[in-house]
A tleap script that builds the chain and sets N, CA, C and O, in Angstrom:
source leaprc.protein.ff14SB
mol = sequence {
  NVAL LEU ALA LEU GLY LEU GLY GLY PRO LEU
  VAL MET PRO ASP GLY ARG THR LEU ILE GLU
  LEU ALA PHE GLY LEU GLY PHE GLY LEU VAL
  GLY TYR ALA ALA ILE VAL MET ALA VAL ARG
  GLY GLY ASP LEU SER VAL VAL ALA PRO PHE
  ARG TYR THR ARG LEU VAL PHE ALA MET ILE
  LEU GLY ALA VAL LEU PHE ALA GLU ARG PRO
  ASP ALA THR MET LEU LEU GLY ALA GLY LEU
  VAL VAL GLY SER GLY LEU TYR THR LEU VAL
  ARG GLU ALA ARG LEU ARG ARG LYS ALA ARG
  SER PHE PRO ALA ALA PRO THR PRO CLEU
}
set mol.1.N position { 60.150 52.917 78.359 }
set mol.1.CA position { 59.161 53.438 79.293 }
set mol.1.C position { 57.905 53.842 78.534 }
set mol.1.O position { 56.790 53.583 78.986 }
set mol.2.N position { 58.088 54.481 77.374 }
set mol.2.CA position { 56.941 54.887 76.571 }
set mol.2.C position { 56.156 53.676 76.079 }
set mol.2.O position { 54.925 53.689 76.083 }
set mol.3.N position { 56.865 52.629 75.655 }
set mol.3.CA position { 56.182 51.416 75.202 }
set mol.3.C position { 55.379 50.791 76.334 }
set mol.3.O position { 54.281 50.281 76.109 }
set mol.4.N position { 55.913 50.827 77.536 }
set mol.4.CA position { 55.173 50.283 78.675 }
set mol.4.C position { 53.922 51.104 78.953 }
set mol.4.O position { 52.862 50.556 79.252 }
set mol.5.N position { 54.055 52.429 78.851 }
set mol.5.CA position { 52.914 53.293 79.103 }
set mol.5.C position { 51.834 53.184 78.044 }
set mol.5.O position { 50.648 53.325 78.344 }
set mol.6.N position { 52.239 52.935 76.806 }
set mol.6.CA position { 51.265 52.810 75.716 }
set mol.6.C position { 50.792 51.384 75.497 }
set mol.6.O position { 49.887 51.143 74.699 }
set mol.7.N position { 51.394 50.448 76.195 }
set mol.7.CA position { 50.977 49.065 76.083 }
set mol.7.C position { 51.563 48.338 74.888 }
set mol.7.O position { 51.086 47.263 74.526 }
set mol.8.N position { 52.582 48.902 74.274 }
set mol.8.CA position { 53.202 48.258 73.119 }
set mol.8.C position { 54.174 47.179 73.550 }
set mol.8.O position { 54.657 47.183 74.682 }
set mol.9.N position { 54.460 46.255 72.646 }
set mol.9.CA position { 55.412 45.189 72.979 }
set mol.9.C position { 56.847 45.721 72.971 }
set mol.9.O position { 57.187 46.618 72.199 }
set mol.10.N position { 57.664 45.164 73.826 }
set mol.10.CA position { 59.079 45.509 73.844 }
set mol.10.C position { 59.805 44.584 72.883 }
set mol.10.O position { 59.727 43.361 73.008 }
set mol.11.N position { 60.511 45.169 71.923 }
set mol.11.CA position { 61.190 44.380 70.899 }
set mol.11.C position { 62.648 44.801 70.865 }
set mol.11.O position { 62.961 45.988 70.774 }
set mol.12.N position { 63.531 43.827 70.940 }
set mol.12.CA position { 64.963 44.110 70.829 }
set mol.12.C position { 65.290 44.358 69.357 }
set mol.12.O position { 64.955 43.530 68.510 }
set mol.13.N position { 65.937 45.478 69.037 }
set mol.13.CA position { 66.286 45.745 67.632 }
set mol.13.C position { 67.244 44.686 67.101 }
set mol.13.O position { 68.075 44.156 67.839 }
set mol.14.N position { 67.117 44.388 65.811 }
set mol.14.CA position { 68.033 43.428 65.206 }
set mol.14.C position { 69.386 44.101 64.951 }
set mol.14.O position { 69.550 45.294 65.205 }
set mol.15.N position { 70.344 43.331 64.450 }
set mol.15.CA position { 71.701 43.844 64.253 }
set mol.15.C position { 71.771 45.033 63.326 }
set mol.15.O position { 72.482 45.995 63.615 }
set mol.16.N position { 71.045 44.993 62.206 }
set mol.16.CA position { 71.061 46.106 61.246 }
set mol.16.C position { 70.520 47.383 61.883 }
set mol.16.O position { 71.084 48.462 61.699 }
set mol.17.N position { 69.435 47.257 62.624 }
set mol.17.CA position { 68.842 48.426 63.271 }
set mol.17.C position { 69.786 49.002 64.315 }
set mol.17.O position { 69.897 50.221 64.443 }
set mol.18.N position { 70.464 48.142 65.061 }
set mol.18.CA position { 71.429 48.634 66.043 }
set mol.18.C position { 72.579 49.389 65.369 }
set mol.18.O position { 73.042 50.407 65.883 }
set mol.19.N position { 73.032 48.892 64.226 }
set mol.19.CA position { 74.093 49.582 63.485 }
set mol.19.C position { 73.588 50.928 62.978 }
set mol.19.O position { 74.306 51.925 63.060 }
set mol.20.N position { 72.364 50.971 62.455 }
set mol.20.CA position { 71.792 52.228 61.988 }
set mol.20.C position { 71.655 53.229 63.134 }
set mol.20.O position { 71.951 54.412 62.968 }
set mol.21.N position { 71.213 52.759 64.276 }
set mol.21.CA position { 71.096 53.634 65.444 }
set mol.21.C position { 72.462 54.141 65.888 }
set mol.21.O position { 72.595 55.305 66.265 }
set mol.22.N position { 73.475 53.287 65.851 }
set mol.22.CA position { 74.824 53.699 66.241 }
set mol.22.C position { 75.366 54.764 65.283 }
set mol.22.O position { 75.954 55.755 65.717 }
set mol.23.N position { 75.165 54.553 63.975 }
set mol.23.CA position { 75.603 55.559 63.009 }
set mol.23.C position { 74.846 56.873 63.200 }
set mol.23.O position { 75.438 57.951 63.145 }
set mol.24.N position { 73.544 56.776 63.422 }
set mol.24.CA position { 72.749 57.982 63.661 }
set mol.24.C position { 73.225 58.733 64.887 }
set mol.24.O position { 73.330 59.960 64.873 }
set mol.25.N position { 73.511 57.999 65.942 }
set mol.25.CA position { 74.020 58.615 67.168 }
set mol.25.C position { 75.381 59.256 66.923 }
set mol.25.O position { 75.624 60.384 67.353 }
set mol.26.N position { 76.262 58.545 66.238 }
set mol.26.CA position { 77.597 59.082 65.964 }
set mol.26.C position { 77.554 60.344 65.122 }
set mol.26.O position { 78.183 61.344 65.467 }
set mol.27.N position { 76.808 60.303 64.008 }
set mol.27.CA position { 76.705 61.483 63.160 }
set mol.27.C position { 76.028 62.635 63.896 }
set mol.27.O position { 76.415 63.793 63.739 }
set mol.28.N position { 75.022 62.313 64.694 }
set mol.28.CA position { 74.337 63.351 65.459 }
set mol.28.C position { 75.262 64.032 66.453 }
set mol.28.O position { 75.249 65.256 66.585 }
set mol.29.N position { 76.064 63.239 67.150 }
set mol.29.CA position { 76.999 63.813 68.123 }
set mol.29.C position { 78.057 64.689 67.447 }
set mol.29.O position { 78.364 65.782 67.923 }
set mol.30.N position { 78.608 64.201 66.340 }
set mol.30.CA position { 79.622 64.982 65.620 }
set mol.30.C position { 79.010 66.265 65.070 }
set mol.30.O position { 79.609 67.335 65.178 }
set mol.31.N position { 77.831 66.165 64.485 }
set mol.31.CA position { 77.165 67.348 63.941 }
set mol.31.C position { 76.832 68.363 65.014 }
set mol.31.O position { 77.036 69.562 64.824 }
set mol.32.N position { 76.321 67.892 66.137 }
set mol.32.CA position { 75.972 68.816 67.218 }
set mol.32.C position { 77.219 69.479 67.793 }
set mol.32.O position { 77.206 70.672 68.094 }
set mol.33.N position { 78.295 68.709 67.947 }
set mol.33.CA position { 79.548 69.297 68.438 }
set mol.33.C position { 80.060 70.354 67.463 }
set mol.33.O position { 80.560 71.395 67.889 }
set mol.34.N position { 79.940 70.098 66.155 }
set mol.34.CA position { 80.375 71.086 65.164 }
set mol.34.C position { 79.542 72.357 65.253 }
set mol.34.O position { 80.078 73.459 65.135 }
set mol.35.N position { 78.238 72.212 65.459 }
set mol.35.CA position { 77.382 73.391 65.584 }
set mol.35.C position { 77.735 74.187 66.835 }
set mol.35.O position { 77.783 75.416 66.794 }
set mol.36.N position { 77.981 73.504 67.938 }
set mol.36.CA position { 78.344 74.199 69.185 }
set mol.36.C position { 79.658 74.953 68.997 }
set mol.36.O position { 79.781 76.096 69.437 }
set mol.37.N position { 80.645 74.325 68.345 }
set mol.37.CA position { 81.924 75.012 68.118 }
set mol.37.C position { 81.744 76.209 67.186 }
set mol.37.O position { 82.382 77.244 67.378 }
set mol.38.N position { 80.885 76.077 66.184 }
set mol.38.CA position { 80.649 77.194 65.265 }
set mol.38.C position { 79.978 78.357 65.978 }
set mol.38.O position { 80.322 79.514 65.736 }
set mol.39.N position { 79.024 78.061 66.854 }
set mol.39.CA position { 78.335 79.123 67.591 }
set mol.39.C position { 79.304 79.818 68.539 }
set mol.39.O position { 79.254 81.037 68.697 }
set mol.40.N position { 80.173 79.056 69.162 }
set mol.40.CA position { 81.144 79.657 70.085 }
set mol.40.C position { 82.153 80.528 69.360 }
set mol.40.O position { 82.577 81.555 69.888 }
set mol.41.N position { 82.547 80.126 68.145 }
set mol.41.CA position { 83.606 80.843 67.454 }
set mol.41.C position { 83.132 81.837 66.418 }
set mol.41.O position { 83.929 82.647 65.944 }
set mol.42.N position { 81.859 81.805 66.049 }
set mol.42.CA position { 81.390 82.669 64.975 }
set mol.42.C position { 80.265 83.578 65.423 }
set mol.42.O position { 79.783 83.506 66.553 }
set mol.43.N position { 79.865 84.429 64.507 }
set mol.43.CA position { 78.749 85.331 64.754 }
set mol.43.C position { 77.452 84.531 64.654 }
set mol.43.O position { 77.224 83.839 63.661 }
set mol.44.N position { 76.625 84.621 65.650 }
set mol.44.CA position { 75.410 83.817 65.704 }
set mol.44.C position { 74.489 84.104 64.523 }
set mol.44.O position { 73.801 83.200 64.049 }
set mol.45.N position { 74.464 85.335 64.043 }
set mol.45.CA position { 73.583 85.659 62.921 }
set mol.45.C position { 74.015 84.930 61.649 }
set mol.45.O position { 73.197 84.714 60.755 }
set mol.46.N position { 75.287 84.550 61.559 }
set mol.46.CA position { 75.770 83.795 60.400 }
set mol.46.C position { 75.544 82.303 60.609 }
set mol.46.O position { 75.199 81.587 59.669 }
set mol.47.N position { 75.737 81.837 61.831 }
set mol.47.CA position { 75.672 80.409 62.126 }
set mol.47.C position { 74.232 79.912 62.288 }
set mol.47.O position { 73.937 78.767 61.946 }
set mol.48.N position { 73.347 80.743 62.799 }
set mol.48.CA position { 71.988 80.307 63.136 }
set mol.48.C position { 71.233 79.660 61.976 }
set mol.48.O position { 70.579 78.640 62.196 }
set mol.49.N position { 71.284 80.189 60.761 }
set mol.49.CA position { 70.534 79.518 59.687 }
set mol.49.C position { 70.980 78.076 59.448 }
set mol.49.O position { 70.169 77.243 59.041 }
set mol.50.N position { 72.230 77.775 59.690 }
set mol.50.CA position { 72.714 76.413 59.489 }
set mol.50.C position { 72.182 75.465 60.553 }
set mol.50.O position { 72.125 74.256 60.332 }
set mol.51.N position { 71.793 76.000 61.701 }
set mol.51.CA position { 71.228 75.150 62.742 }
set mol.51.C position { 69.906 74.558 62.305 }
set mol.51.O position { 69.542 73.458 62.722 }
set mol.52.N position { 69.185 75.289 61.463 }
set mol.52.CA position { 67.881 74.811 61.017 }
set mol.52.C position { 67.992 73.753 59.933 }
set mol.52.O position { 67.015 73.063 59.642 }
set mol.53.N position { 69.149 73.615 59.339 }
set mol.53.CA position { 69.318 72.558 58.342 }
set mol.53.C position { 69.244 71.185 58.989 }
set mol.53.O position { 69.033 70.185 58.302 }
set mol.54.N position { 69.417 71.126 60.302 }
set mol.54.CA position { 69.273 69.838 60.998 }
set mol.54.C position { 67.901 69.231 60.751 }
set mol.54.O position { 67.772 68.016 60.602 }
set mol.55.N position { 66.878 70.075 60.708 }
set mol.55.CA position { 65.531 69.565 60.461 }
set mol.55.C position { 65.440 68.896 59.095 }
set mol.55.O position { 64.849 67.826 58.957 }
set mol.56.N position { 66.024 69.528 58.097 }
set mol.56.CA position { 65.977 68.983 56.746 }
set mol.56.C position { 66.711 67.645 56.691 }
set mol.56.O position { 66.186 66.661 56.170 }
set mol.57.N position { 67.931 67.618 57.236 }
set mol.57.CA position { 68.698 66.384 57.214 }
set mol.57.C position { 68.038 65.291 58.055 }
set mol.57.O position { 68.088 64.117 57.685 }
set mol.58.N position { 67.435 65.652 59.156 }
set mol.58.CA position { 66.739 64.663 59.978 }
set mol.58.C position { 65.561 64.067 59.216 }
set mol.58.O position { 65.315 62.864 59.299 }
set mol.59.N position { 64.834 64.893 58.478 }
set mol.59.CA position { 63.720 64.372 57.693 }
set mol.59.C position { 64.217 63.450 56.575 }
set mol.59.O position { 63.615 62.410 56.311 }
set mol.60.N position { 65.307 63.832 55.927 }
set mol.60.CA position { 65.862 63.009 54.848 }
set mol.60.C position { 66.350 61.669 55.399 }
set mol.60.O position { 66.028 60.613 54.854 }
set mol.61.N position { 67.121 61.719 56.472 }
set mol.61.CA position { 67.624 60.480 57.062 }
set mol.61.C position { 66.488 59.598 57.577 }
set mol.61.O position { 66.528 58.377 57.425 }
set mol.62.N position { 65.484 60.212 58.182 }
set mol.62.CA position { 64.339 59.440 58.652 }
set mol.62.C position { 63.622 58.738 57.514 }
set mol.62.O position { 63.188 57.594 57.650 }
set mol.63.N position { 63.501 59.435 56.387 }
set mol.63.CA position { 62.829 58.829 55.230 }
set mol.63.C position { 63.677 57.729 54.612 }
set mol.63.O position { 63.152 56.677 54.247 }
set mol.64.N position { 64.983 57.957 54.489 }
set mol.64.CA position { 65.851 56.990 53.820 }
set mol.64.C position { 66.126 55.778 54.703 }
set mol.64.O position { 66.000 54.641 54.249 }
set mol.65.N position { 66.496 56.009 55.948 }
set mol.65.CA position { 66.910 54.903 56.812 }
set mol.65.C position { 65.755 54.195 57.513 }
set mol.65.O position { 65.801 52.983 57.722 }
set mol.66.N position { 64.726 54.947 57.872 }
set mol.66.CA position { 63.663 54.354 58.688 }
set mol.66.C position { 62.302 54.349 57.998 }
set mol.66.O position { 61.298 53.989 58.613 }
set mol.67.N position { 62.260 54.744 56.732 }
set mol.67.CA position { 61.020 54.776 55.952 }
set mol.67.C position { 59.937 55.611 56.633 }
set mol.67.O position { 58.753 55.284 56.546 }
set mol.68.N position { 60.337 56.686 57.310 }
set mol.68.CA position { 59.385 57.582 57.952 }
set mol.68.C position { 58.886 58.598 56.938 }
set mol.68.O position { 59.621 58.996 56.034 }
set mol.69.N position { 57.663 59.008 57.087 }
set mol.69.CA position { 57.090 60.038 56.236 }
set mol.69.C position { 56.576 61.157 57.142 }
set mol.69.O position { 55.835 60.902 58.091 }
set mol.70.N position { 56.972 62.394 56.843 }
set mol.70.CA position { 56.503 63.505 57.691 }
set mol.70.C position { 54.996 63.673 57.585 }
set mol.70.O position { 54.427 63.614 56.495 }
set mol.71.N position { 54.357 63.883 58.731 }
set mol.71.CA position { 52.924 64.137 58.726 }
set mol.71.C position { 52.687 65.634 58.953 }
set mol.71.O position { 53.635 66.402 59.110 }
set mol.72.N position { 51.450 66.027 58.967 }
set mol.72.CA position { 51.105 67.446 59.078 }
set mol.72.C position { 51.588 68.044 60.395 }
set mol.72.O position { 52.056 69.182 60.424 }
set mol.73.N position { 51.478 67.295 61.475 }
set mol.73.CA position { 51.900 67.803 62.779 }
set mol.73.C position { 53.403 68.059 62.807 }
set mol.73.O position { 53.847 69.079 63.335 }
set mol.74.N position { 54.187 67.144 62.243 }
set mol.74.CA position { 55.632 67.318 62.221 }
set mol.74.C position { 56.011 68.515 61.354 }
set mol.74.O position { 56.869 69.312 61.732 }
set mol.75.N position { 55.375 68.641 60.199 }
set mol.75.CA position { 55.675 69.779 59.327 }
set mol.75.C position { 55.266 71.098 59.974 }
set mol.75.O position { 55.961 72.103 59.827 }
set mol.76.N position { 54.154 71.100 60.680 }
set mol.76.CA position { 53.730 72.309 61.388 }
set mol.76.C position { 54.739 72.683 62.475 }
set mol.76.O position { 55.100 73.852 62.611 }
set mol.77.N position { 55.193 71.698 63.245 }
set mol.77.CA position { 56.191 71.962 64.289 }
set mol.77.C position { 57.508 72.448 63.709 }
set mol.77.O position { 58.106 73.387 64.234 }
set mol.78.N position { 57.967 71.821 62.632 }
set mol.78.CA position { 59.206 72.250 61.990 }
set mol.78.C position { 59.055 73.662 61.439 }
set mol.78.O position { 59.968 74.480 61.559 }
set mol.79.N position { 57.910 73.947 60.838 }
set mol.79.CA position { 57.668 75.298 60.327 }
set mol.79.C position { 57.652 76.334 61.437 }
set mol.79.O position { 58.130 77.454 61.256 }
set mol.80.N position { 57.098 75.960 62.592 }
set mol.80.CA position { 57.063 76.871 63.736 }
set mol.80.C position { 58.475 77.166 64.241 }
set mol.80.O position { 58.801 78.314 64.542 }
set mol.81.N position { 59.304 76.140 64.331 }
set mol.81.CA position { 60.685 76.322 64.792 }
set mol.81.C position { 61.462 77.202 63.815 }
set mol.81.O position { 62.130 78.151 64.225 }
set mol.82.N position { 61.373 76.887 62.526 }
set mol.82.CA position { 62.099 77.660 61.517 }
set mol.82.C position { 61.549 79.081 61.442 }
set mol.82.O position { 62.318 80.037 61.346 }
set mol.83.N position { 60.240 79.224 61.483 }
set mol.83.CA position { 59.631 80.556 61.428 }
set mol.83.C position { 60.035 81.432 62.596 }
set mol.83.O position { 60.310 82.618 62.416 }
set mol.84.N position { 60.073 80.864 63.794 }
set mol.84.CA position { 60.476 81.668 64.958 }
set mol.84.C position { 61.944 82.070 64.861 }
set mol.84.O position { 62.318 83.173 65.260 }
set mol.85.N position { 62.773 81.178 64.331 }
set mol.85.CA position { 64.178 81.532 64.150 }
set mol.85.C position { 64.364 82.625 63.114 }
set mol.85.O position { 65.162 83.542 63.309 }
set mol.86.N position { 63.627 82.530 62.009 }
set mol.86.CA position { 63.711 83.571 60.984 }
set mol.86.C position { 63.187 84.899 61.498 }
set mol.86.O position { 63.758 85.948 61.201 }
set mol.87.N position { 62.106 84.865 62.266 }
set mol.87.CA position { 61.578 86.094 62.866 }
set mol.87.C position { 62.623 86.743 63.772 }
set mol.87.O position { 62.816 87.958 63.735 }
set mol.88.N position { 63.290 85.934 64.577 }
set mol.88.CA position { 64.314 86.462 65.475 }
set mol.88.C position { 65.459 87.087 64.693 }
set mol.88.O position { 65.943 88.158 65.059 }
set mol.89.N position { 65.900 86.433 63.620 }
set mol.89.CA position { 66.987 86.986 62.810 }
set mol.89.C position { 66.586 88.316 62.183 }
set mol.89.O position { 67.372 89.263 62.192 }
set mol.90.N position { 65.378 88.398 61.639 }
set mol.90.CA position { 64.917 89.638 61.021 }
set mol.90.C position { 64.785 90.736 62.060 }
set mol.90.O position { 65.191 91.872 61.814 }
set mol.91.N position { 64.230 90.418 63.210 }
set mol.91.CA position { 64.062 91.416 64.271 }
set mol.91.C position { 65.410 91.939 64.749 }
set mol.91.O position { 65.575 93.143 64.943 }
set mol.92.N position { 66.369 91.049 64.940 }
set mol.92.CA position { 67.691 91.481 65.391 }
set mol.92.C position { 68.382 92.345 64.338 }
set mol.92.O position { 69.072 93.303 64.686 }
set mol.93.N position { 68.210 92.026 63.076 }
set mol.93.CA position { 68.799 92.847 62.012 }
set mol.93.C position { 68.196 94.244 62.019 }
set mol.93.O position { 68.908 95.231 61.838 }
set mol.94.N position { 66.890 94.331 62.227 }
set mol.94.CA position { 66.240 95.657 62.310 }
set mol.94.C position { 66.755 96.442 63.505 }
set mol.94.O position { 67.028 97.638 63.391 }
set mol.95.N position { 66.891 95.790 64.638 }
set mol.95.CA position { 67.384 96.484 65.837 }
set mol.95.C position { 68.815 96.973 65.637 }
set mol.95.O position { 69.170 98.063 66.085 }
set mol.96.N position { 69.649 96.157 64.954 }
set mol.96.CA position { 71.026 96.593 64.684 }
set mol.96.C position { 71.054 97.797 63.770 }
set mol.96.O position { 71.825 98.732 63.991 }
set mol.97.N position { 70.202 97.783 62.721 }
set mol.97.CA position { 70.150 98.935 61.820 }
set mol.97.C position { 69.691 100.174 62.553 }
set mol.97.O position { 70.230 101.260 62.337 }
set mol.98.N position { 68.694 100.025 63.423 }
set mol.98.CA position { 68.190 101.166 64.182 }
set mol.98.C position { 69.271 101.694 65.118 }
set mol.98.O position { 69.427 102.907 65.260 }
set mol.99.N position { 70.018 100.797 65.755 }
set mol.99.CA position { 71.082 101.215 66.673 }
set mol.99.C position { 72.189 101.949 65.925 }
set mol.99.O position { 72.780 102.878 66.474 }
set mol.100.N position { 72.484 101.559 64.690 }
set mol.100.CA position { 73.506 102.239 63.901 }
set mol.100.C position { 73.062 103.620 63.452 }
set mol.100.O position { 73.891 104.510 63.264 }
set mol.101.N position { 71.768 103.804 63.279 }
set mol.101.CA position { 71.270 105.097 62.775 }
set mol.101.C position { 71.304 106.164 63.856 }
set mol.101.O position { 71.339 107.352 63.536 }
set mol.102.N position { 71.295 105.773 65.136 }
set mol.102.CA position { 71.391 106.736 66.221 }
set mol.102.C position { 72.823 106.745 66.743 }
set mol.102.O position { 73.356 105.692 67.094 }
set mol.103.N position { 73.461 107.927 66.800 }
set mol.103.CA position { 74.823 107.965 67.338 }
set mol.103.C position { 74.830 107.636 68.815 }
set mol.103.O position { 73.891 107.949 69.547 }
set mol.104.N position { 75.886 107.012 69.228 }
set mol.104.CA position { 76.014 106.645 70.641 }
set mol.104.C position { 76.212 107.899 71.473 }
set mol.104.O position { 76.877 108.849 71.057 }
set mol.105.N position { 75.620 107.878 72.656 }
set mol.105.CA position { 75.772 109.020 73.566 }
set mol.105.C position { 77.195 109.064 74.087 }
set mol.105.O position { 77.783 108.019 74.366 }
set mol.106.N position { 77.760 110.260 74.223 }
set mol.106.CA position { 79.125 110.341 74.744 }
set mol.106.C position { 79.176 109.860 76.202 }
set mol.106.O position { 78.270 110.121 76.993 }
set mol.107.N position { 80.229 109.173 76.519 }
set mol.107.CA position { 80.402 108.684 77.888 }
set mol.107.C position { 81.136 109.738 78.710 }
set mol.107.O position { 82.126 110.303 78.246 }
set mol.108.N position { 80.667 110.006 79.916 }
set mol.108.CA position { 81.346 110.994 80.776 }
set mol.108.C position { 82.688 110.465 81.251 }
set mol.108.O position { 82.848 109.267 81.486 }
set mol.109.N position { 83.624 111.342 81.387 }
set mol.109.CA position { 84.953 110.958 81.855 }
set mol.109.C position { 85.031 110.927 83.321 }
set mol.109.O position { 86.086 110.621 83.877 }
savepdb mol mol.pdb
quit
């Protein structure tokens, strides 16, 4: 649909490209399922940093398999995603420390 909208030619991928796409899809599905299971079973503050490693591996695989090179826009977007995640982790850690420093109010019986 995007190729039609941009006026590009429609090209059927060759056999090697189809195999690469299938492997990429398979590894992506397995990796995403592993991340979902880790988030469900573990503490999010421990698991969350590993979610951002997807960006690194995606850039490596893109460079190795598809000869892609990250441009400034992609690096800016990746930095924004990672930065917002790190900000959230730091903020939540501060809130937890603050909550621990104040004793909990007694609950009425």
